N, C-alpha and C positions, 0 to 999 in steps of 0.2 A: 124906485128900489124894489117895490112890491112885485113889479113885473119881472125884474131880474131874478128874484127868488123863485117865481113861478116857472121861469124858464129852466132853472136848475132842477127843480122838482120834477118837471116833465122829462128832462134828460135822464134823471135817476130812474124814473118809471120805465123808460125805454130799455135801459140797461138791465133792469130786473126781469123784464118780460122776454128779452131775447133768448132764443134757444140755440143760436148758431154756435159753431165751434171753429177754431182755426186761427187764433191770434198768432202772428208770425213776427217775432222780434229776435233777430240774430245779433242785435246790438245797435242796429241802425236807428231804431226809435229813440234811443237815449242820447244821441248826439244832436246838437242844434245850437241855437244862438246864445251868446252871452251878452247880448245887447243891453238888456235891462239891468244886469248885475254889475256892469262896469261903472254904473253911477254910484255905487256904494262907497262909503268913506273908508271901509276896512278892505284889506287886500287878500285875506286868506279865509277859506271856509272849509269845514269838514262836514260831510253828509253821511248819515247812516240810514239804511232803509231795509225793511222787511216786506216781502210780497208773498201772498198766498194765492193759489189758483187751482183750477181743476182742468185736467187734460183728457186725452182720449182714453177709452177703456177704464174710466174711473181712476186714473192716476192722479194723485194729489201732490201738490208742490208747496214747498216753503223755500223761498230763495231770498237772497239778500245781497247787499253790496255796501262797501265803504268807499267814499270818494273824497278827493282833495282838490280844491280849486285855488288857483293863484292868479290874481290880477296884477300884471306888471305895470301897466299904464292905461291910458284911455283907448289905446289901440289893441294891445295884446293881452291875452290871458291863456292859461293852460289848465288842463284837468287830467287827473289820474284816478282810475276806478278799478277795484277788484271785486269780482262777483263770486257767488257760491250758489249751489242748488241742492235740495234734498227732495227726492221723489219716493213716493210710497204707492204701491199697487199690487196686483196679483203676483208679480214676480218677486215681491219683497220690498225692502227699503234700501236706498243707496244715496249717499250724499258726498259731495266733494267740492273743493274750490273749482271755479270755472275758468274765467278769462280775466286778463288785464286790458284796460282800455286807456290809451294815452292820446290825448287830443290837444290841439292848439287852435285858438280862435283869433281872427284878425278883424278888427272893426275900423274901417276908414272913418276919419273925422268928417262928418257931413252935416250941413245945415238943412233945416226943414223937417217935415214930418216923416219922410222916408229915411230909414236907417238900415243900412246893409251890413252884414257880417259874413265871414267865411270860416268854415271849420274843416280841419283835416286831421287824420290820426290813424292809429293802427289798433287792431285787436290781437292780443297775444294769448294763445291757449296754454293752460296749465296741465292738460292731459290730452291723450290721443283719442278721446271719445270711445274708449274701450273698457269702461268700468264694468265689473262683473259682481255677481253674488254667488258665493260658493263655487267659484270658477265657471259659472254659466254665463255666456254672453248675454248682454242686455240690449234691447232696441234703443234707438236714439232718444226716445221719450224719457229714459232713465239717466241719460248722460248730462253732465254739467257743462260740457263744452262741445262745440261742433268740430274741434280738432283742426282748425284752420287759422293761419295768419292772414288777417284781412286788412285792406285799406278802406277807410271810411272818409267821406267828404260830403260837405253840405254847403249850400248857399241859403242865407237866411235874410228875411226882410221883416222889419218891424214898422208898422204904420198905425199910429195911435194905439188902439187897444188890440190890434191884430198882429199876429205873428205867423209868417209863412216859411216853411222849410222845404227845400228840395234836396234830397240826399241819395247817395249811392253807397253800397257796400260790396266790395269786390274781393272774393277769396284769392289770395296770391300764392300762398304755400300751403299745401294740403298734407297734414300728417295724420289724418284720420285713419285709425286702425280698428274700427268697429268690426266685429266678427259675427253679427247676429244674422241668422237665417230663419225666416219665418216658417219654412216647411219642417224644420227640426225642433221647433219651440213648443209645439202642442197647442198653439192658438193662432188664429188668423187676425188678431186685433192689430198687429203691426206688420208693416211690409219689411222685406229683406233689405238690410242696409250694410252688408259686408263691404268693407273698404269704401264707404260712402263718399261721394263727391257732390258738393253742393254748388249751385249756380248763384250768380250775383242777385242782389236786390236793389230796387229803386223805390224811393219813398217820396210822397208829397203830403205835407201836413199843414192844416190850418187851425190856429188857436185863437180864441177870443177871451180876453181877460176882463172880468168884472170885479171891481174893487169897491168896498163900502166907503162911505164918506170919511170915516176915521182911519182908513187905510190899514185896519187890523185884519180884515178878512178879504180873501180873494177867491174867485171861482173861475176855473179855466176849462170850459168845454172845448174839446178838440176832436178833429176827425183825421184819421190817417189812412192813406191809400198806399199799399205796398204791392209792387208787382215783382214777382219772382221770374227772372229773365232766363227761362229755359227749364228743361226737365233734368232733375237730378239723376245720378247714376249710381250703380253698385256693381260689384264683381260677383258673378255666379260661381258655382262649384267647379266649373271648367276653366275659370280664369278669364271668361269673356265679360266685357263691360256691357251692362244693360241699362237702358233708359227706364225711369220710373214714370209710367204714363200717368198724366193728370197732375204732376207735381209742378208744372208751370202755371202761372196765372196770378190773379188779383186777390188780395185780402183787403177788406175795409174794416178798420177798427174804430170804435167810438170810445172816448176816454173823458172822464171828468175828474179834475183835481180841485180840491177845496183846501185852502191854506189859512193858517193863523200866523200873523207876524208880530213878534214881540218887540217892545221898545228898543231892545239891544240890537235889533237887526236880524236876530235868529228867527227861524220859522219852522213850523211843523205842518206837514201836508198829508192829506188822505186822498187816495185815488181809487177809482173803480173803472174797469174797462171790459169790453166784450166785443167780439167781431160780429159784423152784419153780413159780410160776404166773405167766402172762404175758397181756397183752392180745393180741387176735388180730392187730391192726395197730399198729405203733409208728412213726408218721411223723415224730416229733420228733427221731429220730436218737439216742435215749438207750439203745438196745438194747445190752446187754452179756451175753454168755454167761457171763463171769466177770470179776472184777477182783481185783487184788492191789495192795496199797499199803504204803508205808513212810513214816512221819512221825517228826519229831523236834520236841519242844517244850522250850523253854528258859525258865525263870522268872528274873526279876531284879527 
């Protein structure tokens, strides 16, 4: 057990020393397996979370979500989640509700150590990514939604203490009406994202769960590789669509989740995350130098 705690401390040290920027999570990081939770005796849960973080040009974030999970039987479960975001920086402060996520999880009944599950769902935006301050357009870094209806899907594998997820996020309907032009903003901190269009993402994640002998504490170090499949685009002042060079590529995020589990089955978790590898340009506004979150899940 001592060795496990030393591993956790070492990971925390890595997170604190990292100076990279560029966490990319358009929602794909939050979907995954319900394999472990389908073993619970209770069928419903509500989760509340608050997350703080630091982005590009010293933009600071406070975001949150509320989620509901329903387990129907040993094979099927579903989840609904609503997000919000508040950003503060040199442009001012702006906050709003973000997106709704609706997902379903299917877990075939399987014997042995390998347990598979499959998740699919949609992301529904609550705004067109054109929030403003005093009628001035804001870059994507200040927006609470990407302004797209997305399809999300993942294949999940649980093997003993390991969880692996392969996931994709595909923008299907684009209602983004962002009107930010960098050349008219007085700063070069953010690229132009007028009528921004975002490419799909692909994710591969590995998680290892460490649990104390009394099952009250758990630690989940995990590594996420997110590949952005193509260069994003915007529309210039002449109505021509332009590629944003450097916006395609790989992001590698490290994350550590520590949890305490109450006898009732409810739990509280603390998480810290930071990127190790980033895309050259992140016009979607999802850049984070680090994030720290607190969540509470209650079963009933």
